[in-house]
C-alpha positions as CSV (number, residue, x, y, z in Angstrom):
1,M,0.0,0.0,0.1
2,K,1.5,3.3,-1.1
3,V,1.0,6.2,1.6
4,R,-0.9,9.0,0.5
5,V,-1.4,11.9,3.1
6,R,-3.0,15.0,2.6
7,F,-3.0,18.7,4.1
8,A,-6.7,20.3,3.4
9,P,-6.4,23.8,4.9
10,S,-9.8,26.1,4.6
11,P,-8.7,29.3,3.0
12,T,-10.4,31.4,5.3
13,G,-7.6,33.8,6.2
14,P,-4.0,33.4,6.7
15,L,-2.4,30.1,7.8
16,H,-2.0,29.6,11.2
17,I,1.7,28.2,12.1
18,G,0.1,25.2,13.9
19,G,-1.3,24.3,10.4
20,V,2.0,24.4,9.2
21,R,3.2,22.3,11.7
22,T,0.2,19.5,10.6
23,A,1.7,19.9,6.9
24,L,5.1,19.7,8.0
25,Y,4.4,16.3,9.8
26,N,2.4,15.1,6.8
27,Y,5.1,15.8,4.5
28,L,8.0,14.2,6.4
29,F,5.3,11.0,7.2
30,A,5.0,10.9,3.3
31,K,9.0,11.4,2.3
32,K,9.6,8.9,5.2
33,Y,7.8,6.0,3.3
34,H,8.4,7.1,-0.1
35,G,4.7,8.5,-0.5
36,S,2.4,11.2,-1.8
37,F,1.8,14.9,-0.2
38,I,-1.4,16.3,-1.7
39,L,-2.6,19.6,-1.0
40,R,-6.2,19.6,-1.2
41,I,-8.6,23.3,-0.5
42,D,-11.1,22.8,1.7
43,D,-13.7,25.3,0.5
44,T,-16.8,24.6,1.2
45,D,-17.3,27.3,3.9
46,S,-18.3,29.9,1.3
47,A,-19.4,32.5,4.0
48,R,-15.9,32.6,5.7
49,F,-14.0,32.5,2.0
50,V,-11.4,34.5,1.6
51,S,-10.1,34.8,-2.0
52,E,-6.2,35.5,-1.2
53,A,-6.1,32.8,1.2
54,E,-5.2,30.2,-1.2
55,K,-2.3,31.9,-2.7
56,Y,-1.0,32.9,0.6
57,I,-1.0,28.8,1.5
58,I,0.7,27.9,-1.9
59,E,3.4,30.8,-1.1
60,T,4.1,29.8,2.4
61,F,5.1,26.5,1.5
62,K,7.3,27.6,-1.7
63,W,9.1,29.7,1.1
64,L,9.8,27.1,3.6
65,K,10.6,24.5,0.4
66,I,7.7,21.8,1.2
67,T,6.6,20.7,-2.3
68,F,3.5,19.1,-2.8
69,D,3.2,15.9,-5.5
70,E,-0.5,16.6,-5.9
71,G,-2.4,19.9,-5.7
72,P,-4.7,22.9,-7.3
73,H,-1.2,24.5,-8.4
74,C,0.4,21.3,-9.5
75,N,-2.3,19.0,-10.8
76,G,-2.2,15.5,-10.1
77,N,-4.5,12.4,-11.1
78,Y,-7.3,12.5,-8.3
79,G,-8.5,16.4,-9.2
80,P,-10.0,19.0,-8.7
81,Y,-8.5,19.6,-5.6
82,R,-10.4,22.7,-4.4
83,Q,-13.8,20.9,-2.9
84,S,-15.9,24.0,-4.7
85,E,-14.9,22.5,-7.8
86,R,-16.2,18.9,-6.9
87,K,-20.0,19.7,-6.3
88,A,-21.5,17.3,-9.0
89,I,-18.9,14.5,-7.6
90,Y,-20.4,14.7,-3.8
91,R,-24.0,14.9,-4.7
92,E,-24.0,11.4,-6.0
93,Y,-23.0,10.2,-2.3
94,I,-25.5,12.6,-1.0
95,D,-28.5,11.0,-3.0
96,K,-27.2,7.3,-2.3
97,L,-27.3,8.3,1.8
98,L,-30.8,9.8,1.3
99,S,-32.2,7.1,-0.8
100,K,-31.0,4.3,1.9
101,N,-32.2,6.4,4.7
102,L,-29.1,7.2,6.3
103,A,-29.5,10.9,5.9
104,Y,-32.7,13.3,6.1
105,I,-33.6,16.8,4.9
106,A,-34.1,19.4,7.8
107,F,-36.1,22.7,7.1
108,D,-35.6,23.8,11.0
109,T,-34.8,27.4,11.1
110,Y,-32.0,29.4,13.1
111,E,-34.8,30.3,15.3
112,D,-36.2,27.0,15.7
113,L,-33.0,25.9,17.1
114,E,-32.3,28.4,19.2
115,H,-35.7,28.3,21.0
116,K,-35.2,24.5,21.4
117,R,-31.5,24.9,23.1
118,H,-33.3,27.3,25.2
119,N,-36.0,25.4,26.4
120,I,-34.3,21.9,26.4
121,P,-31.0,21.8,28.7
122,N,-28.0,20.4,26.4
123,F,-30.3,20.0,23.4
124,Q,-28.9,18.0,20.9
125,Y,-30.2,17.4,17.3
126,D,-30.3,13.5,17.5
127,A,-32.0,10.3,17.7
128,S,-34.0,11.6,20.6
129,T,-35.1,14.8,19.5
130,R,-35.0,14.1,15.5
131,M,-39.0,13.3,15.6
132,N,-39.9,16.3,17.0
133,M,-38.5,18.8,14.7
134,I,-39.0,19.6,11.4
135,N,-37.7,17.5,8.5
136,S,-38.3,15.0,6.1
137,L,-38.9,12.3,9.0
138,T,-41.9,14.0,10.5
139,L,-43.0,15.6,7.3
140,S,-44.6,13.8,4.0
141,K,-43.0,13.2,1.1
142,K,-45.4,15.4,-0.6
143,E,-44.7,18.2,1.9
144,T,-40.8,17.7,1.5
145,K,-40.9,18.1,-2.1
146,K,-43.1,21.3,-1.8
147,R,-41.0,23.0,0.5
148,I,-38.0,22.0,-2.0
149,S,-39.7,23.2,-4.9
150,N,-40.6,26.5,-3.0
151,N,-36.9,27.3,-2.2
152,D,-37.0,26.7,1.2
153,Q,-33.8,26.5,2.9
154,Y,-32.8,23.4,4.0
155,V,-29.8,21.2,5.3
156,I,-28.9,17.3,5.1
157,R,-28.4,15.9,8.9
158,I,-26.5,12.4,8.8
159,K,-28.7,9.6,10.7
160,V,-26.6,8.4,13.8
161,T,-27.9,5.1,14.7
162,P,-27.7,5.3,18.8
163,G,-26.3,2.4,21.0
164,Q,-23.7,1.8,18.2
165,T,-19.7,1.6,19.3
166,I,-17.5,3.6,17.3
167,V,-13.8,2.4,17.2
168,I,-11.3,5.0,16.1
169,N,-7.6,3.4,15.8
170,D,-5.1,6.2,16.5
171,L,-1.4,6.1,15.5
172,I,-1.0,8.6,18.8
173,R,-3.6,8.0,21.0
174,N,-4.3,4.4,20.7
175,K,-8.0,2.4,20.2
176,I,-10.8,5.3,21.6
177,N,-14.2,3.9,21.6
178,I,-16.9,6.0,21.2
179,N,-20.7,5.3,21.8
180,S,-22.6,6.8,18.9
181,S,-25.4,7.9,21.4
182,T,-23.2,10.8,22.4
183,L,-23.4,12.1,18.5
184,D,-25.7,14.2,17.0
185,D,-26.9,14.4,13.7
186,K,-24.4,16.5,11.9
187,V,-25.3,18.8,8.8
188,I,-23.5,17.4,6.1
189,Y,-24.7,19.6,3.2
190,K,-26.4,22.9,2.8
191,S,-28.8,24.2,0.5
192,S,-27.9,27.9,1.0
193,N,-24.3,27.2,-0.8
194,N,-25.2,24.1,-2.4
195,L,-21.9,22.5,-0.9
196,P,-21.4,20.1,1.4
197,T,-19.9,20.6,4.7
198,Y,-16.6,19.7,5.9
199,H,-17.5,16.1,7.5
200,L,-19.0,14.9,4.4
201,A,-16.8,16.4,2.0
202,S,-13.9,15.4,3.3
203,V,-14.5,11.6,3.3
204,I,-15.6,11.5,0.3
205,D,-12.3,13.1,-1.0
206,D,-10.2,11.1,1.2
207,H,-11.9,8.1,-0.3
208,L,-11.5,8.9,-3.8
209,M,-8.1,10.4,-3.3
210,K,-7.3,7.2,-1.8
211,I,-5.9,9.0,1.3
212,T,-4.2,6.1,3.5
213,H,-3.7,8.2,6.6
214,V,-5.3,11.1,8.2
215,I,-2.3,13.3,9.8
216,R,-4.6,16.1,11.8
217,G,-5.0,18.3,14.9
218,E,-6.4,17.0,17.9
219,E,-9.7,19.6,17.4
220,W,-10.7,17.3,15.1
221,L,-10.9,14.1,17.1
222,P,-14.5,14.6,18.1
223,S,-15.6,14.7,14.3
224,T,-13.5,11.0,13.6
225,P,-16.5,8.9,14.8
226,L,-18.9,10.8,12.2
227,H,-16.6,10.4,9.8
228,I,-16.0,6.9,10.1
229,I,-19.9,6.7,10.6
230,I,-20.2,8.2,6.7
231,Y,-17.2,5.7,5.5
232,Q,-19.5,2.9,7.2
233,Y,-22.8,4.1,5.5
234,L,-21.3,4.7,2.1
235,G,-19.9,1.1,1.9
236,W,-16.0,1.9,2.6
237,E,-15.2,0.2,5.8
238,Q,-12.1,-1.1,3.9
239,T,-10.6,2.2,3.0
240,I,-11.0,4.0,6.6
241,P,-7.9,5.8,7.0
242,I,-5.4,5.2,9.6
243,F,-6.0,8.5,11.9
244,A,-3.5,10.7,13.9
245,H,-4.4,13.4,16.1
246,L,-1.7,15.8,16.8
247,P,-1.2,17.8,20.0
248,L,-2.6,20.9,20.2
249,L,-0.2,24.0,20.1
250,L,-1.0,26.0,23.5
251,N,0.3,29.5,24.1
252,P,3.8,30.2,26.3
253,N,2.0,29.8,29.5
254,G,0.2,26.5,28.8
255,K,-3.1,27.9,29.4
256,G,-5.2,27.9,26.3
257,K,-4.8,27.1,22.5
258,L,-2.0,29.4,21.0
259,N,-3.9,32.5,18.9
260,K,-3.5,36.2,17.6
261,R,-4.0,37.6,21.1
262,D,-1.3,35.6,22.6
263,S,1.1,36.7,19.4
264,K,0.1,40.5,20.3
265,Q,0.8,40.3,23.9
266,S,3.9,38.1,23.4
267,E,5.3,40.1,20.2
268,F,5.5,37.0,18.8
269,P,4.5,36.0,14.9
270,I,1.5,33.3,14.6
271,F,1.3,33.2,10.9
272,P,4.4,32.2,8.3
273,L,4.3,35.0,6.0
274,Q,2.8,38.9,6.4
275,W,-0.9,38.9,6.3
276,I,-2.8,42.0,5.3
277,D,-6.3,41.8,6.5
278,H,-9.0,42.5,3.9
279,K,-10.9,44.5,6.3
280,T,-9.1,46.4,8.7
281,K,-6.1,46.7,6.0
282,E,-4.0,46.0,9.0
283,H,-0.5,44.7,8.5
284,I,0.2,41.5,10.3
285,S,4.1,40.3,10.4
286,G,4.8,36.7,9.9
287,Y,8.0,34.8,10.4
288,R,9.5,35.5,6.8
289,E,9.1,39.1,7.2
290,I,10.6,39.0,10.9
291,G,13.9,37.5,9.3
292,Y,13.6,33.6,10.1
293,L,15.1,30.8,7.9
294,P,12.6,28.7,6.5
295,E,15.0,25.8,7.6
296,A,15.0,27.3,11.2
297,L,11.3,27.3,11.3
298,I,10.8,23.8,10.2
299,N,13.4,22.4,12.4
300,F,11.5,24.4,15.4
301,L,8.1,23.2,14.5
302,A,9.2,19.6,13.8
303,L,10.0,19.3,17.6
304,L,6.6,20.9,18.7
305,G,5.2,17.7,19.5
306,W,7.6,15.2,18.3
307,T,10.3,14.0,20.1
308,P,13.7,11.8,18.5
309,N,15.3,9.3,20.3
310,N,18.8,11.1,21.2
311,N,19.4,14.5,22.2
312,Q,19.8,15.8,19.0
313,E,18.3,19.4,18.4
314,I,19.6,20.6,14.8
315,F,18.3,18.5,12.0
316,S,18.2,19.0,8.2
317,I,14.9,18.4,6.4
318,N,16.1,15.0,5.3
319,E,17.3,13.8,8.7
320,L,13.8,14.7,9.8
321,S,12.1,12.9,7.6
322,T,14.1,9.7,7.9
323,L,14.1,9.8,11.6
324,F,10.3,11.3,12.2
325,S,7.6,8.8,13.5
326,L,4.0,9.3,14.8
327,D,4.5,7.1,17.4
328,K,6.8,9.5,19.2
329,C,4.5,12.6,18.9
330,S,3.0,13.5,22.2
331,R,-0.6,13.3,23.3
332,N,-0.5,16.5,25.3
333,G,-0.7,19.9,24.3
334,I,2.6,21.7,23.7
335,K,3.7,25.1,24.8
336,F,5.1,27.6,22.5
337,D,8.4,28.4,23.4
338,Y,9.0,31.6,21.2
339,Q,12.7,32.0,22.8
340,K,13.5,28.3,21.6
341,A,12.5,29.5,18.1
342,K,14.8,32.7,18.3
343,W,17.9,30.2,19.6
344,F,17.0,28.0,16.2
345,N,16.9,30.8,14.0
346,H,20.4,31.8,15.4
347,Q,22.2,28.5,15.2
348,Y,21.2,28.3,11.5
349,I,22.1,32.1,10.9
350,Q,25.6,30.8,12.1
351,Q,25.6,28.0,10.1
352,K,25.2,29.7,6.6
353,S,28.0,31.1,4.8
354,D,28.7,34.8,5.2
355,E,27.8,35.1,1.5
356,D,24.5,33.8,1.8
357,I,23.5,35.8,4.8
358,A,25.0,38.6,3.0
359,K,22.7,38.0,0.1
360,L,19.6,37.7,2.8
361,F,20.5,41.3,4.2
362,L,21.0,42.9,1.2
363,H,17.5,41.4,-0.1
364,H,16.0,42.9,3.5
365,Y,17.5,46.2,3.0
366,A,17.7,46.8,-0.6
367,N,16.8,50.5,-0.5
368,K,19.5,51.1,2.4
369,L,22.4,48.4,0.8
370,E,21.8,49.3,-3.0
371,N,25.0,51.0,-3.5
372,Q,27.0,48.9,-1.1
373,N,29.9,47.0,-2.2
374,F,28.8,43.0,-1.8
375,D,32.1,41.7,-0.4
376,R,32.4,44.3,2.3
377,I,28.7,43.5,3.3
378,A,29.8,39.8,3.4
379,K,33.1,40.9,5.8
380,I,30.4,43.1,8.0
381,V,28.2,39.9,8.3
382,R,31.0,38.1,9.5
383,M,32.0,40.5,12.2
384,V,28.3,40.6,13.8
385,K,26.3,37.7,13.0
386,N,27.2,36.0,16.4
387,R,25.1,38.8,17.8
388,V,22.3,38.3,15.7
389,N,19.0,36.1,15.8
390,F,17.4,37.3,12.8
391,I,18.5,38.9,9.8
392,K,16.6,42.1,10.4
393,D,19.2,42.5,13.6
394,F,21.7,42.7,11.0
395,W,21.1,46.6,10.3
396,I,20.4,47.0,14.0
397,E,23.9,45.5,14.8
398,S,25.6,46.8,11.7
399,D,24.1,50.3,10.6
400,F,27.2,52.5,11.8
401,F,29.2,50.7,8.9
402,F,26.8,52.2,6.4
403,I,25.9,55.7,7.9
404,A,27.6,58.0,9.9
405,P,26.0,58.4,13.7
406,I,23.8,61.8,13.9
407,R,23.4,61.4,17.5
408,Y,25.4,60.1,20.6
409,E,23.4,57.5,22.8
410,K,23.0,59.8,26.5
411,H,24.3,56.9,28.7
412,S,27.4,55.5,26.7
413,V,28.3,59.8,26.5
414,Q,27.7,60.0,30.3
415,K,29.9,56.8,31.1
416,H,32.7,56.8,28.6
417,W,33.3,60.3,27.4
418,K,35.6,61.9,29.7
419,I,37.0,65.2,30.3
420,E,40.3,64.2,28.7
421,S,38.8,62.1,25.8
422,S,39.0,65.6,23.0
423,I,42.5,65.8,23.7
424,Q,43.6,62.2,23.6
425,L,41.3,61.6,20.4
426,T,42.8,64.4,18.5
427,E,46.3,62.7,19.3
428,L,44.9,59.4,18.2
429,C,43.5,61.2,14.7
430,T,47.4,62.5,14.7
431,L,48.4,59.0,14.4
432,L,45.6,57.5,12.0
433,T,46.9,60.1,9.8
434,S,50.6,58.7,9.7
435,I,49.3,54.9,9.5
436,S,49.4,53.9,5.5
437,N,48.5,49.8,6.2
438,F,45.3,50.3,7.8
439,S,44.4,46.6,8.5
440,S,43.3,45.7,11.8
441,K,45.9,44.0,13.4
442,I,48.8,46.8,12.2
443,L,46.3,49.2,13.5
444,E,46.0,47.4,17.0
445,K,49.6,47.1,17.3
446,A,50.6,50.6,16.3
447,I,47.4,52.2,18.6
448,K,48.4,50.0,22.0
449,T,51.7,51.2,21.7
450,W,51.2,54.6,21.6
451,I,48.8,53.9,24.4
452,A,51.4,52.5,26.9
453,N,53.9,54.9,25.4
454,K,51.5,57.7,26.8
455,N,50.8,55.9,29.9
456,Y,46.9,55.8,28.9
457,H,44.5,54.2,30.1
458,T,43.1,51.5,27.1
459,S,39.8,50.8,27.6
460,K,38.7,54.7,28.4
461,I,40.3,55.5,25.2
462,M,38.9,52.5,23.1
463,N,35.4,53.3,24.8
464,A,35.5,57.1,23.6
465,C,36.6,56.1,20.5
466,R,34.3,53.2,19.9
467,L,31.4,56.4,20.5
468,S,33.0,58.2,18.1
469,L,32.7,55.8,15.4
470,V,29.1,53.9,16.4
471,G,27.3,56.7,18.0
472,A,27.0,54.3,21.3
473,A,28.7,51.4,23.0
474,K,27.9,48.5,20.7
475,G,29.7,46.4,17.8
476,P,32.2,43.9,17.2
477,N,36.2,44.6,17.8
478,I,37.0,48.0,17.7
479,F,40.2,47.5,15.4
480,Y,37.8,45.8,12.8
481,I,35.2,48.8,12.7
482,I,38.4,51.0,12.1
483,E,39.8,48.7,9.2
484,M,36.3,48.8,7.7
485,L,35.6,52.5,8.0
486,G,38.9,53.5,6.4
487,K,41.1,56.3,7.5
488,E,39.5,59.1,5.9
489,E,35.9,57.9,7.5
490,T,37.5,57.3,11.0
491,I,39.2,60.2,11.3
492,T,36.0,62.4,9.9
493,R,33.9,60.6,12.6
494,I,36.0,60.9,15.3
495,K,36.8,64.7,14.7
496,K,32.7,65.5,14.5
497,A,32.3,63.8,18.1
498,I,34.8,66.0,19.2
499,K,33.6,69.0,18.2
500,V,30.0,67.8,19.4
501,L,30.9,66.0,22.7
502,M,33.9,68.5,23.9
């Protein structure tokens, strides 16, 4: 049996980072067993449909370099891969369920249902209540047809038989038994949009697309008994996929599902890419825009719910696909440790070549760096990359290499600019003018010899010099800074600081 798994997001907005993890686990599982990884767009919720969302989903995985074997953007033998394009396919199975009395048409309005919920504690539309409702089980065939011909809004509900044991064989949670009496007659079709709901469409598509394993979030576990019933009602018992329900991603304090509010409060992204809200026009940053490397985000997400057999933390995508196993996934919710995500990004930045990082830095700050020499940028990257967690941090840590300071940090001035600093740095300018070889080693030897001969305090001289060149008490080795700035720029900046700060 060839493994076939699918990722089936609903295009109702930006893709949640938890959805990215679900897709990643499906991808790793497929690659481990040399199977197929399918993208299916579950767009049956027409009321919440957002036109830009599908493009966003595809762009996300393009950035992450996670490829699909089949999907709306890459075709395949089991399409269409958008549920909205499969209406005719679903109709055949809806009619089959109705003809076998395994589903029924219900005309109850929203107000009817709200009235029931108000008057009956824990009201559920099921075997115990369905005969008191307005549906094809309580209406005559003639009345039912008349209502449909009059264009009355209706839904189709699955007819759950009570007192049955539904068995879920889950690769993460093992065997789960559910009594069907606890289930309601879920809506599987709405006449308002002429589309099935997720429950029916998902089962039909998984069967027709020969999906062997359904790997999805824990939030779908309560719906799984219904899905198994639909498989049984349609005579597909032999093709029921193997289920695996992944643990929830919890907010950083572990007290609830990770959501947009947590992201705002703790200032970390919850979406992979920037999203522009089509209603509010708000720009919401994603991991890509903040400066995450895709391989770092993949590594981080892979370990949010799955534990390898060793203490290794850094994995290539190929290593992950070789080692990944669903039976090593946690059953419990996982705290979203954003600090750990930053750590991963830092590690991957250190591993990349200076040239690769320089390209990303140049792309991220194209306007500010457009006239800069690439080799110079790469050298600057080498100097500061051990200090950064994100690509955007490179500008924060190295802006002074490209732009002379226009102001000097107040705290640094108070701490490092002394009464004698102007005189000493004037002498330093004279020394620098006399040095022809501006390499860091030559500079360090000459300046330290001068300091020793003058009996000056090294740290006081160097701190005042750094303040002159950088505008603050930050940056790499001061002699590297002087070499990179060059003689003319270094002397110009020191003289400016003397003039401003004396």
